[in-house]
VMD Tcl script that builds the backbone (N, CA, C; Angstrom):
set m [mol new atoms 147]
animate dup $m
set s [atomselect $m all]
$s set {name element resname resid chain x y z} {
  {N N MET 1 A 5.436 -15.680 -29.858}
  {CA C MET 1 A 4.134 -15.165 -29.158}
  {C C MET 1 A 3.379 -14.496 -29.958}
  {N N ALA 2 A 2.146 -14.172 -30.074}
  {CA C ALA 2 A 1.376 -13.417 -30.792}
  {C C ALA 2 A 2.170 -11.770 -31.026}
  {N N ASP 3 A 2.360 -11.216 -30.150}
  {CA C ASP 3 A 2.885 -9.857 -30.282}
  {C C ASP 3 A 4.115 -10.115 -30.772}
  {N N HIS 4 A 4.990 -11.048 -31.299}
  {CA C HIS 4 A 6.226 -11.069 -31.926}
  {C C HIS 4 A 7.330 -10.244 -30.973}
  {N N TRP 5 A 7.072 -10.243 -29.751}
  {CA C TRP 5 A 8.045 -9.501 -28.911}
  {C C TRP 5 A 8.421 -10.204 -27.819}
  {N N THR 6 A 7.337 -10.668 -26.957}
  {CA C THR 6 A 7.497 -11.276 -26.030}
  {C C THR 6 A 8.127 -12.920 -26.544}
  {N N THR 7 A 8.976 -13.663 -25.350}
  {CA C THR 7 A 9.705 -14.922 -25.935}
  {C C THR 7 A 9.598 -15.622 -24.456}
  {N N VAL 8 A 9.767 -16.596 -24.665}
  {CA C VAL 8 A 9.387 -17.675 -23.706}
  {C C VAL 8 A 10.288 -19.030 -23.675}
  {N N THR 9 A 11.273 -19.623 -22.798}
  {CA C THR 9 A 11.747 -20.614 -22.672}
  {C C THR 9 A 11.063 -22.035 -23.332}
  {N N GLN 10 A 11.666 -22.732 -23.894}
  {CA C GLN 10 A 10.793 -24.208 -24.483}
  {C C GLN 10 A 10.576 -24.719 -23.414}
  {N N ASP 11 A 11.134 -24.597 -22.054}
  {CA C ASP 11 A 10.663 -25.761 -21.039}
  {C C ASP 11 A 9.746 -24.530 -19.796}
  {N N GLY 12 A 9.423 -23.674 -20.404}
  {CA C GLY 12 A 8.445 -22.563 -19.376}
  {C C GLY 12 A 8.951 -21.862 -18.055}
  {N N LYS 13 A 10.222 -22.392 -18.117}
  {CA C LYS 13 A 10.955 -21.681 -16.960}
  {C C LYS 13 A 11.479 -20.198 -16.756}
  {N N LEU 14 A 11.594 -19.773 -15.618}
  {CA C LEU 14 A 12.371 -18.367 -15.663}
  {C C LEU 14 A 13.531 -17.983 -16.532}
  {N N SER 15 A 13.391 -16.989 -16.970}
  {CA C SER 15 A 14.730 -16.537 -17.894}
  {C C SER 15 A 14.684 -14.866 -17.791}
  {N N ALA 16 A 16.241 -14.514 -18.395}
  {CA C ALA 16 A 16.542 -12.965 -18.151}
  {C C ALA 16 A 17.074 -12.753 -19.322}
  {N N HIS 17 A 17.126 -11.556 -19.657}
  {CA C HIS 17 A 17.811 -11.072 -20.859}
  {C C HIS 17 A 18.130 -9.443 -20.551}
  {N N PHE 18 A 19.588 -9.410 -20.930}
  {CA C PHE 18 A 20.102 -7.976 -20.703}
  {C C PHE 18 A 20.932 -7.729 -21.694}
  {N N GLU 19 A 20.734 -6.128 -21.923}
  {CA C GLU 19 A 21.595 -5.653 -22.990}
  {C C GLU 19 A 22.817 -4.478 -22.747}
  {N N HIS 20 A 23.589 -3.981 -23.422}
  {CA C HIS 20 A 24.091 -2.670 -23.148}
  {C C HIS 20 A 23.979 -2.025 -24.318}
  {N N MET 21 A 23.630 -0.598 -24.156}
  {CA C MET 21 A 23.593 0.309 -25.305}
  {C C MET 21 A 25.032 0.968 -25.272}
  {N N VAL 22 A 25.570 0.876 -26.444}
  {CA C VAL 22 A 27.077 1.149 -26.801}
  {C C VAL 22 A 27.168 2.264 -27.743}
  {N N LEU 23 A 27.674 3.464 -27.499}
  {CA C LEU 23 A 27.869 4.715 -27.947}
  {C C LEU 23 A 29.141 4.470 -29.019}
  {N N VAL 24 A 29.277 4.587 -30.332}
  {CA C VAL 24 A 30.648 4.250 -31.101}
  {C C VAL 24 A 30.742 5.446 -31.719}
  {N N THR 25 A 31.959 5.593 -31.242}
  {CA C THR 25 A 32.865 7.050 -31.662}
  {C C THR 25 A 33.949 7.283 -32.327}
  {N N LYS 26 A 34.734 7.843 -32.908}
  {CA C LYS 26 A 36.085 7.803 -33.099}
  {C C LYS 26 A 36.741 7.617 -32.049}
  {N N GLY 27 A 36.761 7.831 -30.884}
  {CA C GLY 27 A 37.802 7.282 -29.653}
  {C C GLY 27 A 37.081 5.823 -29.422}
  {N N ALA 28 A 37.304 5.813 -27.971}
  {CA C ALA 28 A 37.126 4.297 -27.646}
  {C C ALA 28 A 35.539 4.179 -27.536}
  {N N PRO 29 A 34.553 3.044 -27.729}
  {CA C PRO 29 A 33.467 2.866 -27.416}
  {C C PRO 29 A 33.101 3.098 -25.955}
  {N N GLU 30 A 31.830 3.488 -25.637}
  {CA C GLU 30 A 31.257 4.111 -24.410}
  {C C GLU 30 A 29.950 3.225 -24.142}
  {N N ILE 31 A 30.307 2.159 -23.023}
  {CA C ILE 31 A 28.839 1.597 -22.815}
  {C C ILE 31 A 27.995 2.455 -21.934}
  {N N LEU 32 A 26.957 3.212 -22.594}
  {CA C LEU 32 A 26.061 3.930 -22.020}
  {C C LEU 32 A 25.127 3.599 -20.581}
  {N N THR 33 A 25.144 1.968 -20.699}
  {CA C THR 33 A 24.210 1.224 -19.727}
  {C C THR 33 A 24.988 0.662 -18.594}
  {N N ASP 34 A 25.991 1.158 -18.425}
  {CA C ASP 34 A 27.241 0.600 -17.495}
  {C C ASP 34 A 26.793 1.054 -16.049}
  {N N LEU 35 A 26.513 -0.336 -15.114}
  {CA C LEU 35 A 25.823 -0.011 -13.856}
  {C C LEU 35 A 26.625 -0.075 -12.685}
  {N N LYS 36 A 28.133 -0.158 -13.210}
  {CA C LYS 36 A 28.720 -0.338 -11.938}
  {C C LYS 36 A 28.953 0.578 -10.911}
  {N N ASP 37 A 28.600 1.961 -10.839}
  {CA C ASP 37 A 28.330 2.584 -9.954}
  {C C ASP 37 A 27.001 3.093 -9.720}
  {N N SER 38 A 26.064 2.362 -10.155}
  {CA C SER 38 A 24.995 2.735 -9.811}
  {C C SER 38 A 24.525 1.759 -8.448}
  {N N PRO 39 A 23.442 2.751 -7.875}
  {CA C PRO 39 A 22.958 1.833 -6.450}
  {C C PRO 39 A 22.003 0.585 -6.516}
  {N N ILE 40 A 21.843 0.466 -7.916}
  {CA C ILE 40 A 21.153 -0.669 -8.517}
  {C C ILE 40 A 21.907 -1.520 -9.402}
  {N N ALA 41 A 23.401 -1.628 -9.128}
  {CA C ALA 41 A 24.102 -2.272 -10.056}
  {C C ALA 41 A 23.826 -3.728 -9.597}
  {N N LEU 42 A 24.201 -4.590 -10.521}
  {CA C LEU 42 A 23.869 -6.163 -10.546}
  {C C LEU 42 A 25.311 -6.565 -9.793}
  {N N SER 43 A 24.786 -7.399 -9.081}
  {CA C SER 43 A 25.879 -8.100 -8.247}
  {C C SER 43 A 25.609 -9.700 -7.869}
  {N N SER 44 A 26.575 -10.232 -7.271}
  {CA C SER 44 A 26.233 -11.895 -6.956}
  {C C SER 44 A 25.338 -11.809 -5.585}
  {N N GLN 45 A 24.766 -10.729 -5.126}
  {CA C GLN 45 A 23.999 -10.579 -3.994}
  {C C GLN 45 A 22.566 -10.489 -4.724}
  {N N ALA 46 A 22.668 -10.520 -6.052}
  {CA C ALA 46 A 21.239 -10.247 -6.887}
  {C C ALA 46 A 20.138 -11.358 -6.033}
  {N N LEU 47 A 18.865 -10.892 -6.102}
  {CA C LEU 47 A 17.376 -11.466 -6.068}
  {C C LEU 47 A 17.685 -13.072 -6.812}
  {N N LYS 48 A 17.505 -13.805 -5.823}
  {CA C LYS 48 A 17.800 -15.327 -6.663}
  {C C LYS 48 A 16.083 -15.980 -6.539}
  {N N VAL 49 A 15.702 -16.291 -7.788}
  {CA C VAL 49 A 14.285 -16.913 -7.763}
  {C C VAL 49 A 14.263 -18.468 -7.632}
}
mol reanalyze $m
mol bondsrecalc $m
mol representation Tube
mol addrep $m
């Protein structure tokens, strides 16, 4: 795409992308974007398009 940021699939169908932000420390890494306890947590009941 012209903005060098937006991406599209070859077939033009809908898609999704998800990332985690990870904090690396001397101890165990911590996932800062962990949504398991969030009211908006992703689940098998997520909206299907």
